[in-house]
PDB file of N, CA, C, O and CB in Angstrom:
ATOM      1  N   UNK A   1      52.592  73.700  96.248  1.00  0.00           N
ATOM      2  CA  UNK A   1      52.052  73.201  94.967  1.00  0.00           C
ATOM      3  C   UNK A   1      50.526  73.327  94.955  1.00  0.00           C
ATOM      4  O   UNK A   1      49.911  73.428  93.893  1.00  0.00           O
ATOM      5  CB  UNK A   1      52.474  71.715  94.730  1.00  0.00           C
ATOM      6  N   UNK A   2      49.930  73.319  96.137  1.00  0.00           N
ATOM      7  CA  UNK A   2      48.466  73.477  96.209  1.00  0.00           C
ATOM      8  C   UNK A   2      48.059  74.846  95.670  1.00  0.00           C
ATOM      9  O   UNK A   2      47.018  74.990  95.028  1.00  0.00           O
ATOM     10  CB  UNK A   2      47.963  73.304  97.673  1.00  0.00           C
ATOM     11  N   UNK A   3      48.901  75.857  95.942  1.00  0.00           N
ATOM     12  CA  UNK A   3      48.594  77.214  95.463  1.00  0.00           C
ATOM     13  C   UNK A   3      48.585  77.230  93.939  1.00  0.00           C
ATOM     14  O   UNK A   3      47.696  77.823  93.328  1.00  0.00           O
ATOM     15  CB  UNK A   3      49.625  78.246  96.011  1.00  0.00           C
ATOM     16  N   UNK A   4      49.567  76.583  93.328  1.00  0.00           N
ATOM     17  CA  UNK A   4      49.638  76.540  91.864  1.00  0.00           C
ATOM     18  C   UNK A   4      48.430  75.803  91.311  1.00  0.00           C
ATOM     19  O   UNK A   4      47.837  76.224  90.318  1.00  0.00           O
ATOM     20  CB  UNK A   4      50.947  75.859  91.392  1.00  0.00           C
ATOM     21  N   UNK A   5      48.063  74.687  91.968  1.00  0.00           N
ATOM     22  CA  UNK A   5      46.908  73.900  91.518  1.00  0.00           C
ATOM     23  C   UNK A   5      45.631  74.731  91.621  1.00  0.00           C
ATOM     24  O   UNK A   5      44.807  74.740  90.706  1.00  0.00           O
ATOM     25  CB  UNK A   5      46.772  72.601  92.352  1.00  0.00           C
ATOM     26  N   UNK A   6      45.479  75.422  92.739  1.00  0.00           N
ATOM     27  CA  UNK A   6      44.292  76.264  92.942  1.00  0.00           C
ATOM     28  C   UNK A   6      44.255  77.383  91.909  1.00  0.00           C
ATOM     29  O   UNK A   6      43.195  77.704  91.370  1.00  0.00           O
ATOM     30  CB  UNK A   6      44.277  76.858  94.373  1.00  0.00           C
ATOM     31  N   UNK A   7      45.417  77.975  91.634  1.00  0.00           N
ATOM     32  CA  UNK A   7      45.484  79.062  90.659  1.00  0.00           C
ATOM     33  C   UNK A   7      45.090  78.548  89.280  1.00  0.00           C
ATOM     34  O   UNK A   7      44.383  79.225  88.533  1.00  0.00           O
ATOM     35  CB  UNK A   7      46.901  79.679  90.622  1.00  0.00           C
ATOM     36  N   UNK A   8      45.554  77.347  88.949  1.00  0.00           N
ATOM     37  CA  UNK A   8      45.234  76.756  87.646  1.00  0.00           C
ATOM     38  C   UNK A   8      43.728  76.534  87.530  1.00  0.00           C
ATOM     39  O   UNK A   8      43.130  76.821  86.494  1.00  0.00           O
ATOM     40  CB  UNK A   8      45.995  75.418  87.446  1.00  0.00           C
ATOM     41  N   UNK A   9      43.120  76.021  88.600  1.00  0.00           N
ATOM     42  CA  UNK A   9      41.673  75.779  88.601  1.00  0.00           C
ATOM     43  C   UNK A   9      40.923  77.101  88.452  1.00  0.00           C
ATOM     44  O   UNK A   9      39.957  77.194  87.696  1.00  0.00           O
ATOM     45  CB  UNK A   9      41.235  75.053  89.902  1.00  0.00           C
ATOM     46  N   UNK A  10      41.379  78.124  89.183  1.00  0.00           N
ATOM     47  CA  UNK A  10      40.724  79.434  89.125  1.00  0.00           C
ATOM     48  C   UNK A  10      40.834  80.009  87.711  1.00  0.00           C
ATOM     49  O   UNK A  10      39.870  80.561  87.181  1.00  0.00           O
ATOM     50  CB  UNK A  10      41.353  80.410  90.160  1.00  0.00           C
ATOM     51  N   UNK A  11      42.018  79.874  87.107  1.00  0.00           N
ATOM     52  CA  UNK A  11      42.223  80.399  85.754  1.00  0.00           C
ATOM     53  C   UNK A  11      41.328  79.674  84.755  1.00  0.00           C
ATOM     54  O   UNK A  11      40.723  80.297  83.882  1.00  0.00           O
ATOM     55  CB  UNK A  11      43.702  80.265  85.337  1.00  0.00           C
ATOM     56  N   UNK A  12      41.250  78.352  84.893  1.00  0.00           N
ATOM     57  CA  UNK A  12      40.421  77.556  83.980  1.00  0.00           C
ATOM     58  C   UNK A  12      38.952  77.950  84.143  1.00  0.00           C
ATOM     59  O   UNK A  12      38.233  78.101  83.155  1.00  0.00           O
ATOM     60  CB  UNK A  12      40.610  76.030  84.245  1.00  0.00           C
ATOM     61  N   UNK A  13      38.511  78.115  85.385  1.00  0.00           N
ATOM     62  CA  UNK A  13      37.115  78.485  85.643  1.00  0.00           C
ATOM     63  C   UNK A  13      36.828  79.874  85.072  1.00  0.00           C
ATOM     64  O   UNK A  13      35.781  80.100  84.465  1.00  0.00           O
ATOM     65  CB  UNK A  13      36.808  78.451  87.166  1.00  0.00           C
ATOM     66  N   UNK A  14      37.773  80.806  85.272  1.00  0.00           N
ATOM     67  CA  UNK A  14      37.589  82.166  84.770  1.00  0.00           C
ATOM     68  C   UNK A  14      37.517  82.165  83.249  1.00  0.00           C
ATOM     69  O   UNK A  14      36.678  82.844  82.657  1.00  0.00           O
ATOM     70  CB  UNK A  14      38.730  83.081  85.251  1.00  0.00           C
ATOM     71  N   UNK A  15      38.411  81.390  82.618  1.00  0.00           N
ATOM     72  CA  UNK A  15      38.433  81.331  81.154  1.00  0.00           C
ATOM     73  C   UNK A  15      37.125  80.741  80.629  1.00  0.00           C
ATOM     74  O   UNK A  15      36.551  81.241  79.661  1.00  0.00           O
ATOM     75  CB  UNK A  15      39.637  80.494  80.658  1.00  0.00           C
ATOM     76  N   UNK A  16      36.657  79.663  81.287  1.00  0.00           N
ATOM     77  CA  UNK A  16      35.413  79.016  80.867  1.00  0.00           C
ATOM     78  C   UNK A  16      34.233  79.974  81.028  1.00  0.00           C
ATOM     79  O   UNK A  16      33.380  80.074  80.146  1.00  0.00           O
ATOM     80  CB  UNK A  16      35.171  77.726  81.681  1.00  0.00           C
ATOM     81  N   UNK A  17      34.193  80.682  82.173  1.00  0.00           N
ATOM     82  CA  UNK A  17      33.100  81.619  82.440  1.00  0.00           C
ATOM     83  C   UNK A  17      33.122  82.759  81.422  1.00  0.00           C
ATOM     84  O   UNK A  17      32.081  83.169  80.910  1.00  0.00           O
ATOM     85  CB  UNK A  17      33.202  82.179  83.880  1.00  0.00           C
ATOM     86  N   UNK A  18      34.332  83.266  81.135  1.00  0.00           N
ATOM     87  CA  UNK A  18      34.456  84.368  80.178  1.00  0.00           C
ATOM     88  C   UNK A  18      33.997  83.917  78.797  1.00  0.00           C
ATOM     89  O   UNK A  18      33.291  84.646  78.100  1.00  0.00           O
ATOM     90  CB  UNK A  18      35.912  84.882  80.120  1.00  0.00           C
ATOM     91  N   UNK A  19      34.404  82.708  78.404  1.00  0.00           N
ATOM     92  CA  UNK A  19      34.024  82.187  77.093  1.00  0.00           C
ATOM     93  C   UNK A  19      32.511  82.004  77.024  1.00  0.00           C
ATOM     94  O   UNK A  19      31.884  82.356  76.025  1.00  0.00           O
ATOM     95  CB  UNK A  19      34.745  80.850  76.803  1.00  0.00           C
ATOM     96  N   UNK A  20      31.930  81.454  78.083  1.00  0.00           N
ATOM     97  CA  UNK A  20      30.485  81.217  78.122  1.00  0.00           C
ATOM     98  C   UNK A  20      29.726  82.546  78.081  1.00  0.00           C
ATOM     99  O   UNK A  20      28.726  82.677  77.376  1.00  0.00           O
ATOM    100  CB  UNK A  20      30.100  80.416  79.390  1.00  0.00           C
ATOM    101  N   UNK A  21      30.217  83.537  78.853  1.00  0.00           N
ATOM    102  CA  UNK A  21      29.572  84.847  78.892  1.00  0.00           C
ATOM    103  C   UNK A  21      29.647  85.508  77.510  1.00  0.00           C
ATOM    104  O   UNK A  21      28.675  86.105  77.047  1.00  0.00           O
ATOM    105  CB  UNK A  21      30.236  85.750  79.967  1.00  0.00           C
ATOM    106  N   UNK A  22      30.803  85.394  76.862  1.00  0.00           N
ATOM    107  CA  UNK A  22      30.979  85.995  75.536  1.00  0.00           C
ATOM    108  C   UNK A  22      30.034  85.331  74.545  1.00  0.00           C
ATOM    109  O   UNK A  22      29.404  86.014  73.737  1.00  0.00           O
ATOM    110  CB  UNK A  22      32.450  85.864  75.056  1.00  0.00           C
ATOM    111  N   UNK A  23      29.930  84.007  74.598  1.00  0.00           N
ATOM    112  CA  UNK A  23      29.046  83.263  73.694  1.00  0.00           C
ATOM    113  C   UNK A  23      27.593  83.655  73.947  1.00  0.00           C
ATOM    114  O   UNK A  23      26.829  83.878  73.008  1.00  0.00           O
ATOM    115  CB  UNK A  23      29.232  81.733  73.875  1.00  0.00           C
ATOM    116  N   UNK A  24      27.217  83.738  75.234  1.00  0.00           N
ATOM    117  CA  UNK A  24      25.841  84.107  75.592  1.00  0.00           C
ATOM    118  C   UNK A  24      25.537  85.522  75.107  1.00  0.00           C
ATOM    119  O   UNK A  24      24.459  85.783  74.573  1.00  0.00           O
ATOM    120  CB  UNK A  24      25.625  84.004  77.128  1.00  0.00           C
ATOM    121  N   UNK A  25      26.497  86.438  75.295  1.00  0.00           N
ATOM    122  CA  UNK A  25      26.292  87.815  74.867  1.00  0.00           C
ATOM    123  C   UNK A  25      26.110  87.877  73.354  1.00  0.00           C
ATOM    124  O   UNK A  25      25.242  88.593  72.857  1.00  0.00           O
ATOM    125  CB  UNK A  25      27.473  88.698  75.302  1.00  0.00           C
ATOM    126  N   UNK A  26      26.933  87.124  72.625  1.00  0.00           N
ATOM    127  CA  UNK A  26      26.826  87.116  71.163  1.00  0.00           C
ATOM    128  C   UNK A  26      25.472  86.570  70.735  1.00  0.00           C
ATOM    129  O   UNK A  26      24.854  87.089  69.805  1.00  0.00           O
ATOM    130  CB  UNK A  26      27.960  86.281  70.537  1.00  0.00           C
ATOM    131  N   UNK A  27      25.007  85.515  71.418  1.00  0.00           N
ATOM    132  CA  UNK A  27      23.723  84.903  71.055  1.00  0.00           C
ATOM    133  C   UNK A  27      22.590  85.876  71.386  1.00  0.00           C
ATOM    134  O   UNK A  27      21.623  86.000  70.634  1.00  0.00           O
ATOM    135  CB  UNK A  27      23.518  83.541  71.802  1.00  0.00           C
ATOM    136  N   UNK A  28      22.727  86.571  72.536  1.00  0.00           N
ATOM    137  CA  UNK A  28      21.688  87.504  72.962  1.00  0.00           C
ATOM    138  C   UNK A  28      21.578  88.661  71.965  1.00  0.00           C
ATOM    139  O   UNK A  28      20.479  89.071  71.592  1.00  0.00           O
ATOM    140  CB  UNK A  28      21.988  88.040  74.383  1.00  0.00           C
ATOM    141  N   UNK A  29      22.729  89.178  71.543  1.00  0.00           N
ATOM    142  CA  UNK A  29      22.747  90.291  70.588  1.00  0.00           C
ATOM    143  C   UNK A  29      22.274  89.789  69.226  1.00  0.00           C
ATOM    144  O   UNK A  29      22.212  90.563  68.271  1.00  0.00           O
ATOM    145  CB  UNK A  29      24.176  90.917  70.480  1.00  0.00           C
TER     146      UNK A  29
END
């Protein structure tokens, strides 16, 4: 279950980073 929990955290972090990067890119452009 730790693997699933870690995967969930990684997915959430990746999604947050992608969203932040997309927002930053849009603001920069």
